[in-house]
C-alpha positions in Angstrom: -15.0 -12.9 -0.2 -17.2 -10.1 -1.6 -16.1 -6.6 -2.6 -19.0 -4.1 -2.9 -18.0 -1.3 -5.2 -20.3 1.8 -5.5 -19.2 4.7 -7.6 -22.5 6.3 -8.6 -23.1 9.8 -7.3 -26.1 10.5 -5.2 -25.9 7.0 -3.8 -26.8 6.6 -0.1 -25.8 3.8 2.2 -27.4 3.4 5.7 -28.6 0.9 8.2 -32.2 -0.4 8.1 -33.4 -3.1 10.3 -29.9 -4.3 10.9 -29.2 -4.6 7.1 -27.2 -2.5 4.7 -29.7 -0.4 2.7 -28.6 1.1 -0.6 -30.4 3.9 -2.5 -29.1 5.1 -5.8 -30.5 8.5 -6.9 -34.2 8.2 -7.7 -34.3 4.4 -7.7 -36.0 2.4 -5.0 -33.8 1.5 -2.0 -32.8 -2.1 -1.6 -31.4 -4.2 1.2 -28.0 -5.9 0.7 -27.1 -9.1 2.5 -24.2 -9.1 4.9 -23.1 -12.6 3.7 -19.5 -12.6 2.4 -19.0 -8.8 2.4 -15.5 -8.0 3.6 -14.7 -4.7 1.8 -16.7 -1.8 0.5 -15.3 0.7 -2.0 -17.1 4.0 -2.4 -16.7 6.8 -5.0 -16.9 10.5 -4.4 -20.5 11.6 -3.9 -21.6 8.5 -2.1 -23.1 9.2 1.3 -22.7 6.6 4.1 -24.2 7.0 7.6 -22.0 6.9 10.7 -24.3 4.3 12.2 -23.6 2.0 9.3 -19.8 2.7 9.6 -19.8 1.7 13.2 -21.7 -1.5 12.4 -19.2 -2.3 9.6 -16.3 -1.8 11.9 -17.9 -4.1 14.5 -18.2 -6.8 11.8 -14.7 -6.3 10.6 -15.6 -4.8 7.2 -13.2 -2.2 5.8 -14.4 0.9 3.9 -12.3 2.6 1.2 -13.4 6.0 -0.2 -11.9 7.0 -3.5 -11.9 10.7 -4.5 -11.5 12.4 -7.9 -7.7 12.1 -7.8 -5.4 9.2 -7.5 -4.1 10.3 -4.1 -7.5 11.1 -2.7 -8.1 8.0 -0.6 -9.5 7.5 2.8 -10.1 4.3 4.7 -12.1 3.1 7.7 -10.4 0.1 9.3 -11.6 -1.7 12.5 -9.0 -1.0 15.1 -8.3 -3.6 17.7 -4.9 -2.7 19.1 -3.6 -4.1 22.3 -2.3 -1.9 25.0 1.4 -2.6 25.7 4.8 -1.1 26.5 6.1 -1.9 23.0 5.8 1.8 22.0 8.2 2.8 24.8 10.7 0.2 23.5 10.2 1.5 20.0 10.9 5.1 21.1 14.0 4.0 22.9 15.3 2.0 19.9 14.6 4.7 17.3 16.1 7.5 19.4 19.5 5.8 18.9 21.0 6.8 15.5 23.2 3.7 15.3 20.1 1.5 15.9 18.2 3.3 13.1 21.2 2.9 10.7 21.4 -0.9 11.4 17.7 -1.3 10.7 17.9 0.9 7.6 20.8 -1.2 6.3 18.8 -4.4 7.0 15.7 -3.0 5.2 17.6 -1.8 2.1 19.6 -5.0 1.7 16.4 -7.1 1.8 14.5 -4.8 -0.6 17.4 -4.7 -3.1 17.8 -8.4 -3.0 14.1 -8.7 -3.9 14.5 -6.2 -6.7 17.5 -8.1 -8.2 15.7 -11.4 -7.9 12.7 -10.0 -9.7 14.9 -8.7 -12.5 16.4 -12.1 -12.9 13.0 -13.7 -13.0 12.2 -11.4 -15.9 15.5 -12.3 -17.6 16.7 -8.7 -17.3 20.4 -8.0 -16.9 21.9 -6.7 -13.7 24.9 -4.4 -13.8 27.9 -6.3 -12.3 28.9 -3.1 -10.3 25.7 -3.4 -8.3 26.5 -6.9 -6.9 28.7 -5.3 -4.2 25.8 -3.1 -3.1 25.9 -4.5 0.4 29.5 -3.3 0.8 28.7 0.0 -0.7 25.8 0.5 1.7 27.9 -0.3 4.7 30.5 2.3 3.7 28.0 5.0 2.6 27.0 7.9 4.9 24.0 8.7 2.6 21.9 5.6 2.4 19.0 7.5 0.7 21.3 8.5 -2.2 22.5 4.9 -2.7 18.9 3.7 -2.5 17.9 6.3 -5.2 20.7 5.2 -7.5 19.8 1.5 -7.4 16.1 2.3 -7.7 16.8 4.4 -10.8 18.6 1.5 -12.4 15.9 -1.0 -11.4 13.2 1.2 -13.1 15.3 1.6 -16.2 15.4 -2.1 -16.6 11.7 -2.6 -15.9 10.8 0.2 -18.4 12.0 -2.2 -21.2 8.9 -4.4 -20.4 6.5 -1.7 -19.3 7.2 0.6 -22.3 4.3 -0.8 -24.3 2.0 0.9 -21.9 3.7 4.3 -22.1 6.0 3.7 -19.1 9.5 5.3 -19.4 10.3 5.6 -15.7 8.8 6.0 -12.2 6.8 9.2 -12.0 4.7 9.6 -8.8 2.9 12.9 -8.6 1.1 13.1 -10.9 1.4 9.7 -12.6 1.8 10.2 -16.3 0.8 6.8 -17.7 -1.3 3.7 -16.7 1.6 1.8 -15.1 2.6 4.7 -12.9 -1.0 5.3 -12.0 -1.5 1.8 -10.7 1.9 1.7 -9.0 1.0 4.8 -7.0 -2.5 3.7 -6.3 -1.5 0.2 -5.1 1.3 1.8 -2.9 -1.4 3.8 -1.1 -3.7 0.9 -0.9 -1.2 -1.3 0.9 -0.9 1.2 3.7 -4.1 0.0 5.2 -2.8 -3.5 5.4 0.3 -2.4 7.3 -1.8 0.0 9.4 -3.9 -2.8 10.9 -1.1 -5.4 11.2 1.3 -2.9 13.0 -1.5 -1.6 15.3 -2.2 -5.2 16.4 1.4 -5.5 17.4 1.0 -2.3 19.5 3.5 -0.2 17.4 3.5 3.5 16.8 2.8 4.1 13.1 4.2 7.6 13.1 7.7 6.7 14.4 10.0 5.2 11.8 13.7 4.4 11.5 14.5 5.1 7.8 12.0 7.6 6.6 12.0 10.9 8.5 9.3 11.3 11.1 7.0 14.1 10.2 3.6 15.7 10.9 0.7 13.3 9.9 3.2 10.9 8.3 3.0 7.2 9.1 6.8 6.8 8.9 6.9 3.2 10.1 4.5 2.2 7.4 6.6 4.0 4.8 9.6 2.0 6.1 8.1 -1.5 6.2 6.0 -1.3 3.0 9.3 -1.2 1.1 9.3 -4.9 1.6 6.0 -5.2 -0.4 7.2 -3.1 -3.3 8.3 -5.9 -5.6 5.1 -7.9 -4.9 3.1 -4.9 -5.9 5.1 -4.2 -9.0 4.8 -7.8 -10.1 1.1 -7.8 -9.5 0.6 -4.6 -11.5 2.5 -6.1 -14.4 0.3 -9.1 -14.3 -2.8 -7.0 -14.6 -1.5 -5.5 -17.8 0.0 -8.7 -19.3 -3.2 -10.6 -18.7 -5.2 -7.6 -20.1 -7.4 -7.3 -17.1 -6.7 -3.6 -17.5 -5.9 -1.9 -20.8 -5.3 1.6 -22.0 -9.1 2.0 -22.5 -9.5 1.8 -18.7 -7.5 5.0 -18.1 -8.0 8.7 -18.9 -5.8 11.8 -18.7 -7.1 14.5 -16.4 -5.5 17.6 -14.8 -4.4 15.4 -11.9 -2.6 13.0 -14.2 -3.4 9.6 -15.6 -6.2 7.8 -13.6 -8.6 4.9 -13.9 -12.0 5.3 -15.5 -15.1 4.3 -13.5 -15.1 0.9 -15.2 -11.4 0.6 -14.6 -11.9 1.3 -10.9 -14.4 -1.5 -10.5 -12.0 -4.0 -12.1 -9.0 -2.7 -10.1 -10.6 -2.8 -6.7 -12.0 -6.3 -7.1 -8.6 -7.5 -8.3 -6.9 -5.6 -5.5 -8.8 -7.3 -2.7 -8.0 -10.7 -4.2 -4.4 -9.8 -4.2 -4.6 -8.3 -0.7 -6.1 -11.4 0.7 -3.1 -13.4 -0.5 -0.6 -10.8 0.5 -1.9 -10.1 4.0 -0.1 -13.1 5.7 3.2 -11.7 4.4 2.4 -8.3 5.9 1.4 -9.9 9.2 4.7 -11.7 9.3 6.6 -8.5 8.7 4.7 -6.8 11.5 5.4 -9.6 14.0 9.1 -9.8 13.0 9.4 -6.0 13.2 8.2 -6.1 16.8 10.6 -8.8 17.7 13.6 -6.9 16.1 12.6 -3.6 17.8 12.5 -5.3 21.2 15.9 -6.8 20.5 17.4 -3.5 19.4 15.9 -1.6 22.4 18.0 -3.8 24.7 21.2 -2.4 23.0 20.0 1.1 22.4 21.9 4.0 24.1 
């Protein structure tokens, strides 16, 4: 698997004689072989032709464009979604509040079990009062509040390990330290993995059961990627512990802490190696989600 990373401004990518042609500023253009290329990451200021984009999509190559801020990301993913009646079943199931609550409870229980298992793997203590979380969730009318309470405790525990990199707690927008910067970036990156997997199953990405449905919000992805959180957090920790990325690969700008150009190249190459290993898990979640939705639709009112 090859990841092509181009961050230089005034770089142009286009199709020539059926090959990828790359021209960087005043340098001579050169042809790049297709062999092994599965992902292309482009920085702001890189131009790519629509003809090449269509050719990349036909060959199943994904394109990610990284802007000047952490949350400025755009992706081009080959879409091969089957036509089916699954969306009608999804609408029926998610229109039932009781169905949505059952699914939300299932999601939160699984996620919290993953969090507790991860803390145990790191030999971090778990408050005994949290062991009855399943009962608390069942009796709570405000699942989001309980989720926030447990997540706060989870991050307090992880901060004892992440502290050496300036991490004192989860801060999303803007990220204030290298750990938060990578947690936020990887959370955005995993969206494209769920995007493709869920579309293949014929599901509506905008209609969720836990996160509120909103304009231009892919609520179903927001729901299901909760199951990838611990894997992402563990992977981010590994990058720092193994010193693949250090403080020197980050800089502070008006938009918060972000990767330097050198750090971006290291991160994206490492990301696609992780994504290749994590994709089967995402695919299983998508298939299981479809199965559960169809089951819930039969009992929806």
